[in-house]
C-alpha positions as CSV (number, residue, x, y, z in Angstrom):
1,X,130.6,87.0,85.0
2,X,130.0,83.3,85.2
3,X,133.0,81.1,86.0
4,X,134.8,79.1,83.3
5,X,136.8,75.9,83.4
6,X,140.6,76.1,83.2
7,X,143.5,73.8,83.2
8,X,146.9,74.4,84.8
9,X,150.2,72.6,84.0
10,X,153.5,73.1,85.8
11,X,156.3,74.9,83.9
12,X,159.5,72.9,84.6
13,X,162.5,75.1,85.3
14,X,165.9,74.1,86.7
15,X,164.9,75.4,90.1
16,X,161.9,73.0,90.2
17,X,163.7,69.9,89.1
18,X,164.1,68.6,92.6
19,X,160.5,69.2,93.5
20,X,158.1,66.3,92.7
21,X,155.2,67.1,90.4
22,X,152.7,66.2,93.1
23,X,154.1,68.9,95.4
24,X,153.9,71.6,92.7
25,X,150.3,70.6,91.9
26,X,149.4,70.6,95.6
27,X,150.9,74.0,96.1
28,X,148.8,75.4,93.2
29,X,145.6,73.7,94.3
30,X,145.9,74.8,97.9
31,X,146.4,78.4,96.8
32,X,143.5,78.2,94.3
33,X,141.1,77.0,97.0
34,X,141.9,80.0,99.2
35,X,140.9,82.5,96.5
36,X,137.1,83.4,96.4
37,X,135.3,82.6,93.2
38,X,137.5,79.6,92.4
39,X,135.7,76.3,92.7
40,X,135.9,72.6,91.7
41,X,139.6,72.5,92.2
42,X,140.8,68.9,91.3
43,X,144.3,67.6,91.1
44,X,144.8,65.0,88.3
45,X,147.9,63.1,87.3
46,X,149.9,66.0,85.8
47,X,147.6,69.0,86.0
48,X,145.0,70.9,88.0
49,X,141.4,71.4,86.8
50,X,139.4,74.3,88.2
51,X,136.6,76.8,87.6
52,X,137.2,80.6,88.1
53,X,135.8,84.0,87.3
54,X,138.1,86.4,85.3
55,X,138.9,88.4,88.4
56,X,139.9,85.3,90.4
57,X,141.9,84.0,87.4
58,X,143.9,87.2,87.3
59,X,144.9,86.8,91.0
60,X,146.0,83.2,90.3
61,X,148.0,84.2,87.3
62,X,149.8,86.9,89.2
63,X,150.8,84.3,91.8
64,X,151.6,81.4,89.6
65,X,152.0,82.7,86.1
66,X,155.8,82.1,86.1
67,X,155.4,78.5,87.4
68,X,152.2,77.2,85.6
69,X,150.7,77.4,82.2
70,X,147.1,78.2,82.6
71,X,144.6,78.1,79.7
72,X,140.9,77.6,79.2
73,X,139.6,74.0,78.9
74,X,138.6,73.5,75.3
75,X,138.0,70.7,72.7
76,X,140.5,71.8,70.0
77,X,143.2,70.0,68.1
78,X,146.6,69.6,70.0
79,X,148.7,72.8,70.2
80,X,152.3,73.1,71.1
81,X,153.4,75.8,73.6
82,X,157.1,75.8,74.5
83,X,157.3,72.2,73.7
84,X,154.3,71.3,75.9
85,X,151.2,69.7,74.4
86,X,148.0,71.6,74.9
87,X,146.5,70.6,78.2
88,X,143.1,69.9,76.8
89,X,144.7,67.1,74.9
90,X,146.7,65.9,77.9
91,X,143.5,65.7,79.9
92,X,142.0,63.5,77.2
93,X,145.0,61.3,77.3
94,X,144.5,60.7,81.0
95,X,141.2,59.0,80.4
96,X,141.6,55.3,80.0
97,X,138.8,55.3,77.4
98,X,140.5,57.9,75.1
99,X,141.8,57.0,71.7
100,X,144.5,58.6,69.6
101,X,142.1,59.2,66.7
102,X,138.8,60.2,68.2
103,X,135.7,60.1,66.0
104,X,134.0,63.3,65.0
105,X,131.3,64.1,67.6
106,X,127.7,63.4,66.6
107,X,125.4,66.4,66.2
108,X,122.9,65.3,69.0
109,X,123.3,67.0,72.3
110,X,123.8,63.7,74.2
111,X,126.5,62.6,71.8
112,X,128.5,65.8,72.2
113,X,129.4,64.9,75.7
114,X,132.3,62.4,76.3
115,X,131.4,59.0,77.7
116,X,132.7,57.9,81.1
117,X,132.3,54.6,82.9
118,X,130.4,54.6,86.2
119,X,132.8,53.4,88.9
120,X,133.0,53.6,92.6
121,X,135.5,56.0,94.1
122,X,136.1,56.6,97.7
123,X,137.8,59.5,99.5
124,X,140.7,58.3,101.6
125,X,143.3,59.7,104.1
126,X,147.0,58.9,103.6
127,X,149.2,59.9,106.5
128,X,152.3,58.9,108.3
129,X,151.9,56.8,111.5
130,X,153.5,58.9,114.2
131,X,153.3,60.2,117.8
132,X,152.3,57.9,120.7
133,X,150.8,55.4,118.4
134,X,154.1,54.8,116.6
135,X,156.1,54.9,119.8
136,X,153.8,52.3,121.4
137,X,154.8,49.7,118.8
138,X,158.5,50.8,118.6
139,X,158.1,52.3,115.1
140,X,160.3,55.1,113.7
141,X,158.0,57.5,111.8
142,X,158.8,58.2,108.1
143,X,160.5,61.2,106.8
144,X,158.9,64.0,104.8
145,X,160.9,62.8,101.7
146,X,159.7,59.2,102.1
147,X,156.1,60.4,102.3
148,X,156.4,62.5,99.2
149,X,157.8,59.5,97.4
150,X,154.7,57.5,98.4
151,X,152.4,60.1,97.0
152,X,154.4,60.5,93.8
153,X,154.2,56.7,93.2
154,X,150.4,57.0,93.4
155,X,150.0,59.8,91.0
156,X,150.2,57.4,88.0
157,X,147.7,54.9,89.5
158,X,144.5,54.7,87.3
159,X,141.8,56.9,88.8
160,X,143.9,58.3,91.6
161,X,143.1,62.0,92.5
162,X,144.9,64.2,95.0
163,X,142.3,66.4,96.7
164,X,144.5,68.4,99.1
165,X,147.1,68.1,101.8
166,X,146.4,69.1,105.4
167,X,149.6,70.6,106.8
168,X,150.1,71.5,110.5
169,X,150.4,75.3,110.8
170,X,152.0,75.2,114.2
171,X,155.2,73.9,115.9
172,X,154.5,70.2,116.7
173,X,155.2,69.0,120.2
174,X,155.1,65.4,119.1
175,X,157.9,65.3,116.5
176,X,160.4,62.4,116.8
177,X,163.1,64.0,114.7
178,X,163.7,66.9,112.4
179,X,162.2,66.4,109.0
180,X,159.5,63.9,110.1
181,X,156.5,63.6,107.8
182,X,153.5,65.4,109.3
183,X,150.9,66.1,106.6
184,X,147.7,64.3,106.0
185,X,146.8,63.7,102.3
186,X,143.1,63.7,101.3
187,X,142.8,61.6,98.1
188,X,140.2,59.9,95.9
189,X,140.8,56.5,94.4
190,X,139.1,53.4,93.1
191,X,138.4,50.4,95.3
192,X,141.2,48.3,93.7
193,X,143.8,51.0,94.3
194,X,142.6,51.5,97.9
195,X,142.8,47.8,98.8
196,X,146.2,47.4,97.0
197,X,147.6,50.4,98.9
198,X,146.0,49.2,102.2
199,X,147.5,45.8,101.8
200,X,150.9,47.2,101.0
201,X,150.8,49.4,104.1
202,X,149.8,46.5,106.4
203,X,152.4,44.2,105.0
204,X,155.4,46.4,104.2
205,X,154.8,49.9,105.5
206,X,153.8,50.0,109.1
207,X,154.7,53.6,109.2
208,X,151.9,54.5,106.7
209,X,148.2,55.0,107.4
210,X,145.6,54.4,104.7
211,X,142.0,54.7,105.7
212,X,138.6,55.8,104.4
213,X,137.7,59.4,105.0
214,X,134.6,58.4,106.9
215,X,131.5,60.7,107.0
216,X,130.7,62.2,110.4
217,X,127.3,62.1,111.9
218,X,126.0,65.3,113.6
219,X,122.6,64.2,114.7
220,X,119.0,63.3,114.6
221,X,119.9,59.7,113.9
222,X,119.1,59.4,110.2
223,X,119.9,55.9,109.0
224,X,123.3,55.6,107.3
225,X,124.0,52.2,105.8
226,X,127.7,52.9,105.6
227,X,127.9,52.8,109.3
228,X,125.8,49.7,110.0
229,X,127.9,46.8,111.1
230,X,125.3,44.1,111.5
231,X,124.4,42.0,108.5
232,X,121.1,41.3,110.1
233,X,120.2,45.0,110.2
234,X,121.3,45.4,106.6
235,X,119.1,42.5,105.6
236,X,116.2,44.0,107.4
237,X,116.8,47.4,105.7
238,X,116.9,45.8,102.3
239,X,113.7,43.8,103.0
240,X,112.0,47.0,104.2
241,X,113.0,48.9,101.0
242,X,111.8,46.0,98.9
243,X,108.4,46.0,100.6
244,X,108.1,49.8,100.3
245,X,108.9,49.5,96.6
246,X,106.3,46.8,96.2
247,X,103.7,49.0,97.7
248,X,104.8,52.0,95.6
249,X,104.1,50.1,92.4
250,X,100.5,49.6,93.4
251,X,98.1,52.3,92.1
252,X,96.1,52.5,95.4
253,X,98.0,55.5,96.8
254,X,95.8,58.1,98.5
255,X,96.3,61.6,99.8
256,X,96.4,61.8,103.6
257,X,95.9,65.4,104.8
258,X,97.1,66.6,108.1
259,X,97.0,70.0,109.8
260,X,99.4,70.9,112.6
261,X,98.1,73.6,115.0
262,X,99.1,75.2,118.3
263,X,96.9,75.4,121.4
264,X,95.0,78.4,120.1
265,X,94.4,77.1,116.6
266,X,97.4,78.9,115.1
267,X,99.1,77.1,112.2
268,X,102.5,75.6,112.8
269,X,104.6,75.9,109.6
270,X,107.8,74.0,108.8
271,X,107.0,71.0,111.0
272,X,108.4,67.7,110.0
273,X,105.7,65.0,109.9
274,X,106.6,61.3,109.7
275,X,104.1,58.5,109.5
276,X,105.7,55.1,110.1
277,X,104.7,51.5,109.7
278,X,104.6,48.6,107.3
279,X,105.1,49.9,103.7
280,X,106.1,53.2,105.2
281,X,107.6,55.6,106.4
282,X,106.3,58.6,104.5
283,X,107.2,62.2,105.5
284,X,106.6,65.8,104.6
285,X,106.7,69.4,105.9
286,X,103.8,71.6,106.8
287,X,103.2,74.8,104.8
288,X,102.4,78.3,106.0
289,X,98.8,77.1,106.9
290,X,100.2,74.1,108.9
291,X,99.0,71.7,106.2
292,X,100.8,68.7,104.8
293,X,99.7,66.0,102.3
294,X,101.3,62.5,102.6
295,X,101.1,60.0,99.8
296,X,100.1,56.8,101.5
297,X,99.3,53.3,100.3
298,X,95.7,52.7,101.5
299,X,96.4,49.2,102.8
300,X,99.4,50.4,104.7
301,X,97.5,53.2,106.4
302,X,94.5,51.1,107.3
303,X,96.5,48.1,108.7
304,X,100.0,49.1,109.6
305,X,100.3,52.8,110.6
306,X,102.1,52.4,113.8
307,X,103.3,55.8,114.7
308,X,102.9,59.5,113.8
309,X,105.7,61.9,114.7
310,X,105.5,65.7,114.4
311,X,108.8,67.6,114.9
312,X,108.2,71.4,114.8
313,X,111.0,73.7,113.7
314,X,110.8,75.8,116.8
315,X,108.8,77.0,119.9
316,X,106.7,73.8,120.3
317,X,107.2,70.4,121.8
318,X,107.3,67.3,119.6
319,X,104.2,65.2,119.3
320,X,104.2,61.4,119.1
321,X,101.2,59.1,118.7
322,X,101.3,55.3,118.6
323,X,98.7,53.5,116.5
324,X,97.3,56.8,115.2
325,X,93.7,57.0,114.1
326,X,93.7,58.7,110.6
327,X,90.9,59.4,108.2
328,X,91.7,60.0,104.5
329,X,88.3,61.6,104.0
330,X,89.0,64.5,106.4
331,X,91.8,66.9,107.5
332,X,93.5,65.2,110.4
333,X,94.3,67.8,113.1
334,X,97.4,67.5,115.4
335,X,97.6,70.0,118.2
336,X,101.0,70.8,119.6
337,X,101.9,72.3,123.0
338,X,104.0,75.4,123.0
339,X,106.9,76.3,125.3
340,X,105.1,79.5,126.2
341,X,102.1,77.6,127.7
342,X,104.1,74.8,129.4
343,X,107.3,76.5,130.7
344,X,106.9,79.1,133.5
345,X,107.7,82.6,132.4
346,X,109.0,81.6,129.0
347,X,110.7,83.3,127.3
348,X,111.5,86.5,129.1
349,X,111.7,85.0,132.6
350,X,113.0,81.6,131.5
351,X,116.6,81.8,132.6
352,X,117.8,78.2,133.0
353,X,116.9,74.9,131.4
354,X,116.3,71.9,133.6
355,X,119.7,70.5,132.8
356,X,121.5,73.7,133.8
357,X,119.5,73.8,137.1
358,X,120.3,70.2,137.8
359,X,124.0,70.9,137.3
360,X,123.8,73.9,139.6
361,X,124.4,76.7,137.1
362,X,121.6,78.7,138.8
363,X,123.6,78.6,142.0
364,X,126.7,80.2,140.5
365,X,127.2,84.0,141.0
366,X,126.3,85.7,137.7
367,X,129.7,87.3,137.3
368,X,131.3,83.9,136.8
369,X,130.5,83.5,133.1
370,X,133.7,82.1,131.5
371,X,135.4,85.3,130.6
372,X,138.9,84.7,129.2
373,X,138.3,81.2,128.0
374,X,138.2,80.2,124.3
375,X,135.7,77.6,123.3
376,X,135.4,75.9,119.9
377,X,132.2,74.3,118.6
378,X,132.8,71.9,115.7
379,X,129.4,71.5,114.2
380,X,127.0,72.9,111.5
381,X,127.7,76.6,112.2
382,X,125.7,78.9,114.4
383,X,123.1,81.5,113.5
384,X,124.5,84.8,114.9
385,X,121.2,86.5,114.0
386,X,119.6,84.9,117.0
387,X,119.1,87.5,119.7
388,X,121.1,85.4,122.2
389,X,124.0,84.6,119.9
390,X,124.8,88.0,118.3
391,X,128.0,88.2,120.4
392,X,129.6,85.3,118.5
393,X,132.2,87.0,116.3
394,X,134.7,84.3,115.4
395,X,134.3,81.3,113.1
396,X,135.5,79.3,110.1
397,X,133.6,77.5,107.4
398,X,135.4,74.2,106.5
399,X,132.6,72.7,104.3
400,X,133.0,72.1,100.6
401,X,130.4,74.8,100.0
402,X,132.2,77.5,101.9
403,X,131.3,80.9,100.5
404,X,131.5,84.3,102.1
405,X,133.8,85.0,105.0
406,X,131.0,84.8,107.5
407,X,129.3,81.7,106.1
408,X,130.1,79.9,109.4
409,X,127.3,82.0,110.9
410,X,124.7,80.4,108.6
411,X,123.3,77.2,110.0
412,X,120.9,75.4,107.7
413,X,120.7,72.4,110.0
414,X,120.3,74.0,113.3
415,X,122.3,71.5,115.3
416,X,125.3,73.8,115.9
417,X,123.1,76.7,116.9
418,X,121.4,74.5,119.5
419,X,124.8,73.5,121.0
420,X,126.0,77.1,120.9
421,X,123.0,78.2,122.9
422,X,123.6,75.6,125.7
423,X,127.2,76.7,126.0
424,X,127.2,80.5,125.4
425,X,123.7,82.1,125.0
426,X,123.8,85.6,126.4
427,X,120.5,86.8,127.9
428,X,118.9,90.0,126.6
429,X,116.2,92.3,127.7
430,X,113.4,90.3,126.1
431,X,114.8,86.7,126.5
432,X,116.3,85.7,129.8
433,X,117.8,82.3,128.8
434,X,121.5,82.0,129.7
435,X,124.2,79.5,128.5
436,X,126.9,78.2,130.8
437,X,129.7,80.6,129.6
438,X,128.1,83.7,127.9
439,X,131.3,85.7,128.4
440,X,133.6,83.1,126.8
441,X,135.2,83.7,123.4
442,X,133.4,81.2,121.2
443,X,134.8,80.0,117.9
444,X,132.3,78.3,115.5
445,X,134.0,75.8,113.2
446,X,131.6,74.6,110.6
447,X,132.0,71.1,109.1
448,X,128.4,70.2,108.4
449,X,126.8,69.5,106.0
450,X,129.1,67.0,104.4
451,X,131.6,66.6,107.3
452,X,134.2,63.9,107.1
453,X,137.3,63.0,109.1
454,X,139.3,65.3,106.9
455,X,137.0,68.1,107.9
456,X,137.5,67.2,111.6
457,X,141.3,67.2,111.2
458,X,141.0,70.7,109.6
459,X,138.9,71.9,112.5
460,X,141.2,70.5,115.1
461,X,144.2,72.1,113.4
462,X,142.3,75.4,113.6
463,X,141.8,74.8,117.3
464,X,145.5,74.6,117.8
465,X,146.2,77.6,115.7
466,X,143.6,79.7,117.6
467,X,144.8,78.5,121.0
468,X,141.4,77.1,122.0
469,X,141.0,76.0,125.6
470,X,138.1,73.5,125.2
471,X,136.4,72.1,122.1
472,X,132.9,70.7,121.9
473,X,132.4,67.8,119.4
474,X,128.7,66.7,119.2
475,X,129.6,64.3,116.3
476,X,131.0,61.0,115.6
477,X,131.5,58.1,113.1
478,X,131.1,54.4,113.1
479,X,134.8,53.7,112.4
480,X,137.9,54.7,114.3
481,X,140.6,56.8,112.6
482,X,144.3,56.7,113.5
483,X,144.8,59.9,111.6
484,X,142.2,61.7,113.8
485,X,143.6,60.0,116.9
486,X,147.1,61.5,116.1
487,X,145.5,64.9,115.6
488,X,143.7,64.6,118.9
489,X,147.1,63.8,120.5
490,X,148.5,67.1,119.1
491,X,145.4,68.9,120.3
492,X,145.8,67.6,123.9
493,X,149.5,68.3,123.9
494,X,148.6,71.9,123.2
495,X,146.4,72.0,126.3
496,X,143.0,71.7,124.5
497,X,140.3,69.6,126.2
498,X,138.1,67.6,123.9
499,X,134.5,67.1,125.1
500,X,132.7,64.6,122.8
501,X,129.2,63.2,122.6
502,X,129.1,59.4,123.2
503,X,126.6,58.6,120.4
504,X,123.0,57.6,120.1
505,X,122.8,54.1,118.8
506,X,122.0,52.6,122.2
507,X,125.2,50.5,121.7
508,X,129.0,51.0,122.4
509,X,130.6,54.4,122.4
510,X,131.4,55.9,119.0
511,X,134.6,57.6,117.9
512,X,136.1,60.1,118.7
513,X,134.3,59.9,122.0
514,X,136.1,56.6,122.7
515,X,139.5,58.2,122.1
516,X,141.8,58.1,125.1
517,X,142.3,61.8,124.5
518,X,138.6,62.7,124.8
519,X,136.1,63.0,127.7
520,X,133.1,60.9,126.5
521,X,129.7,62.2,127.6
522,X,126.5,60.1,127.7
523,X,123.0,61.5,128.2
524,X,120.5,61.4,131.1
525,X,116.9,62.6,131.2
526,X,114.5,63.6,134.0
527,X,110.9,62.5,134.3
528,X,108.5,65.3,134.5
529,X,110.6,67.7,132.3
530,X,108.6,67.1,129.1
531,X,104.9,66.4,128.3
532,X,103.7,62.8,128.1
533,X,102.7,63.3,124.4
534,X,106.3,64.0,123.2
535,X,108.6,61.6,121.6
536,X,111.0,62.1,124.6
537,X,108.6,60.0,126.7
538,X,109.4,57.0,124.4
539,X,113.1,57.1,125.4
540,X,112.4,56.2,129.1
541,X,113.5,52.6,129.5
542,X,111.8,50.1,131.8
543,X,114.9,48.2,132.9
544,X,116.9,47.9,136.2
545,X,119.7,50.4,136.6
546,X,118.1,52.8,134.0
547,X,115.9,55.0,136.3
548,X,117.0,56.5,139.6
549,X,114.9,57.1,142.7
550,X,114.9,60.9,142.0
551,X,113.5,60.2,138.5
552,X,116.7,60.7,136.6
553,X,117.0,58.1,133.8
554,X,119.5,56.8,131.3
555,X,117.7,57.1,127.9
556,X,117.6,54.1,125.7
557,X,119.4,55.8,122.8
558,X,122.5,56.8,124.7
559,X,125.7,54.9,124.0
560,X,127.3,53.2,126.9
561,X,130.5,51.3,128.0
562,X,133.6,51.7,130.0
563,X,134.7,54.7,127.9
564,X,132.0,56.9,129.3
565,X,133.7,59.6,131.4
566,X,130.6,61.5,132.7
567,X,127.0,62.0,131.8
568,X,124.9,65.2,131.5
569,X,121.3,66.2,130.7
570,X,120.5,65.2,127.1
571,X,116.7,64.7,126.9
572,X,114.3,67.5,126.1
573,X,117.0,70.2,126.2
574,X,115.7,73.6,125.3
575,X,118.1,75.9,123.4
576,X,118.5,78.3,120.5
577,X,117.7,77.4,116.9
578,X,117.9,79.5,113.7
579,X,115.3,82.1,112.9
580,X,115.3,83.4,116.5
581,X,113.5,80.5,118.1
582,X,113.9,77.7,120.6
583,X,113.6,74.0,120.3
584,X,113.7,71.0,122.7
585,X,116.1,68.4,121.3
586,X,117.5,65.1,122.6
587,X,120.7,63.3,122.2
588,X,124.2,63.0,123.6
589,X,124.8,66.0,121.2
590,X,122.9,68.0,123.8
591,X,124.7,66.5,126.8
592,X,128.2,67.3,125.6
593,X,127.7,71.1,125.6
594,X,126.6,71.0,129.2
595,X,130.0,69.5,130.2
596,X,131.8,71.8,127.8
597,X,130.2,74.7,129.6
598,X,131.2,73.4,133.0
599,X,134.8,72.9,131.7
600,X,134.9,76.5,130.5
601,X,133.8,77.8,133.9
602,X,136.4,75.7,135.7
603,X,139.2,76.9,133.4
604,X,138.1,80.5,133.8
605,X,137.5,80.6,137.6
606,X,139.2,77.6,139.3
607,X,142.5,78.6,140.9
608,X,144.2,75.4,139.9
609,X,144.2,76.6,136.2
610,X,145.7,79.9,137.2
611,X,148.7,78.3,139.0
612,X,149.8,74.7,138.9
613,X,148.0,73.9,135.6
614,X,148.3,77.2,133.9
615,X,150.7,75.9,131.2
616,X,149.0,74.6,128.0
617,X,149.9,70.9,127.9
618,X,148.5,67.4,128.4
619,X,148.7,67.6,132.2
620,X,146.4,70.6,132.1
621,X,143.8,68.7,130.1
622,X,144.0,65.6,132.3
623,X,143.7,67.8,135.4
624,X,140.5,69.3,133.9
625,X,139.1,65.8,133.1
626,X,139.8,64.7,136.7
627,X,138.2,67.8,138.2
628,X,135.0,67.3,136.2
629,X,134.8,63.7,137.4
630,X,135.4,64.9,141.0
631,X,132.4,67.2,140.7
632,X,130.2,64.1,140.3
633,X,128.6,62.6,143.4
634,X,131.0,60.2,145.3
635,X,130.0,56.5,145.1
636,X,129.1,56.5,148.8
637,X,127.0,59.7,148.6
638,X,123.3,59.8,148.9
639,X,122.8,61.3,145.5
640,X,120.2,59.2,143.7
641,X,121.9,59.5,140.3
642,X,124.3,56.8,141.7
643,X,121.4,54.3,141.2
644,X,122.1,54.4,137.5
645,X,124.4,51.8,136.0
646,X,128.0,53.1,135.8
647,X,128.5,51.9,132.2
648,X,125.6,54.2,131.3
649,X,126.7,57.4,133.2
650,X,130.4,57.0,134.0
651,X,131.3,59.0,137.1
652,X,127.8,60.6,137.1
653,X,126.6,64.1,136.4
654,X,129.1,66.8,137.4
655,X,127.4,69.6,139.4
656,X,128.6,73.0,140.4
657,X,126.9,73.2,143.8
658,X,130.1,72.8,145.9
659,X,132.0,75.0,143.4
660,X,129.4,77.7,143.6
661,X,129.3,77.6,147.4
662,X,133.0,78.0,147.5
663,X,133.0,81.0,145.2
664,X,130.2,82.7,147.1
665,X,132.0,82.2,150.4
666,X,135.4,82.9,149.1
667,X,136.7,79.7,150.7
668,X,138.1,76.4,149.5
669,X,136.1,73.6,151.0
670,X,137.5,70.1,150.9
671,X,137.0,68.4,147.6
672,X,135.8,71.5,145.8
673,X,139.3,72.7,144.8
674,X,141.7,69.8,144.5
675,X,145.2,71.1,144.5
676,X,147.3,68.0,143.8
677,X,149.0,68.0,140.3
678,X,147.2,65.3,138.3
679,X,149.1,62.1,137.6
680,X,150.1,61.4,134.0
681,X,147.9,58.6,132.5
682,X,149.7,55.3,131.6
683,X,150.4,54.5,128.0
684,X,147.2,53.5,126.2
685,X,144.9,54.6,129.0
686,X,143.7,58.0,130.1
687,X,142.7,58.9,133.6
688,X,139.2,58.3,132.4
689,X,139.9,54.6,131.6
690,X,139.3,55.2,127.9
691,X,141.1,52.8,125.5
692,X,141.6,53.1,121.8
693,X,140.5,52.0,119.3
694,X,136.7,51.8,119.9
695,X,133.9,49.7,118.5
696,X,131.6,51.4,116.1
697,X,128.4,53.2,116.8
698,X,126.2,56.0,115.4
699,X,126.3,59.5,116.9
700,X,124.9,63.0,117.3
701,X,121.4,63.9,118.4
702,X,118.4,61.9,117.2
703,X,114.8,61.5,116.2
704,X,112.4,58.7,116.7
705,X,112.6,57.3,113.2
706,X,116.2,56.5,113.9
707,X,114.8,53.5,115.8
708,X,111.6,52.4,114.1
709,X,112.4,49.1,112.4
710,X,116.1,49.9,112.1
711,X,117.2,48.9,115.6
712,X,115.3,45.7,116.4
713,X,118.0,44.7,118.9
714,X,117.1,47.7,121.1
715,X,113.4,46.6,121.0
716,X,114.4,43.1,121.9
717,X,116.2,44.4,125.0
718,X,113.1,46.3,126.0
719,X,114.6,49.7,125.3
720,X,112.0,50.8,122.9
721,X,108.4,49.9,121.9
722,X,108.1,48.6,118.3
723,X,107.6,51.6,116.1
724,X,108.2,50.7,112.5
725,X,107.8,46.9,112.3
């Protein structure tokens, strides 16, 4: 049966008089969201609006029938039930455009719908300022009662909506006193209300945090204007859109036909094709025959087509052509190189990617595979139907579209599946590829698509609840969040290490990689590990301090700065993708899982974490971060990766060679197993030298059209050839 819309209004009894209305509404909304087949739950001023099937409604009635009046949403005259006006009328009264004597609806279908003004609303986080951040400025955190009063005062603000409250489900180690406020409120409000509240918090309530619930970026570098900080870049974007629109109004559009084939002439379906240049880009996806038709302005194609990029869904390398020669009178053929033809013994005998070999995973005895360690991957889910990921059994879907209990195992994006393969792919009889820790217990926490800081807070809370040991975050945002920073503090206090991708803007490190509680990971590449025709070849910079003598390079996209803890392979990284295939992807999103894998191996098999640092606390995390850094080549070593600028690679690339040698020999060579208890980092600074808050940047993995025309500063510095301008 199709769901129907319902309204719920609290019944006020003597026992509830002391409880604020907002608290009652919250309790109802939270319970409703946990019941399958209940959707669109929205808290308004004095009631809750939701959609539910009959079966789901019965469950809700059984739980709240004595506390709430629940009835269908309808457009009838006011009724009176126990002295309470009908909720349909009350909802009308909440609209600023409603009138006491509404006119009779017109008979036309468009007039039957109520009118509402188009206004901008933003999703915000309201939270108490607490923990180390509060103590650093000598601030006493607010009480739970004071926080409730703040929320109650906002309920009557025009356009204010309470979405939900994120409550800790564990005993906090960072409480200053009994009864301290700890919840994070996810809200929606108009800009006027936001700026008013933000101003009040800054002037009179330093114990209150008010910030925008910023969207998270998971990868592939799609342009997001909300994260652009430079006015120049915004002006360039607007000018580019204006020119594109001007071309689009011209009638001289033509069909440009392309066919994408493999080496043997086989069609390559589902390949993403992007043609870039002046009056462009245009893009499309190949069909089952490998064909795609792009609508192109004739003048743009003949004079300004500057690049053609083909990104196959799986099993082939990318293909990038500068100044492509294209003929609208023919079918333009692009031939891709497959992994099977270019990688030795792929797939059955292909056991380690180049990054894993560089970091020494192939030197580690096979029985050391991370057993007993819990790893969380906060990303877009993971496809457990992949032959190498069938052992993944634990997960949680935290997206707005969460459906079935196992929806975390559905990855429409592919980003999380790729990260999961690097960390925990378990080789089978037909495919030999192995992740760093195939015996670890992996928890997939799905926040994409649609991930925001509130989603990340939810996921980090789940990490604490599930007693995760190390969490991989190949994500980030352009703005820092104190609410997230406070949650990261809780996570680290519970002994959970946070490995975070640095970002791909080619600029300063993004957040939360720049948090003092995180280990920020930048990317490196290696010449000769990808065909010259791929887009990855365009990421090799021609600047001092960017390429080492052993052909390791710091790719132009990777974020850099003093917050970088270590670096790891992040260019042309082969790993699992949905539908049982493999793909080579690039970005700091791919580098972070390499370090997460190393962290899991150390936690599982290093004696320090079975003795001095066995207890789950911040010292354990800091000890792990220090050990990872100590696995990097010393500054006076002969390792060529030291040629790279330290702001690009931090301490360098951690390798397992000494660790593996010690395990094989059953000894403890000097430097391989440091035994000293780590020092506690000074206030405001971790052992990695990471300060908070950061400057903004973009994050995740990337694709070439992230740069074409949108990042002229990178081109001006010589990082990239001009692609889109």
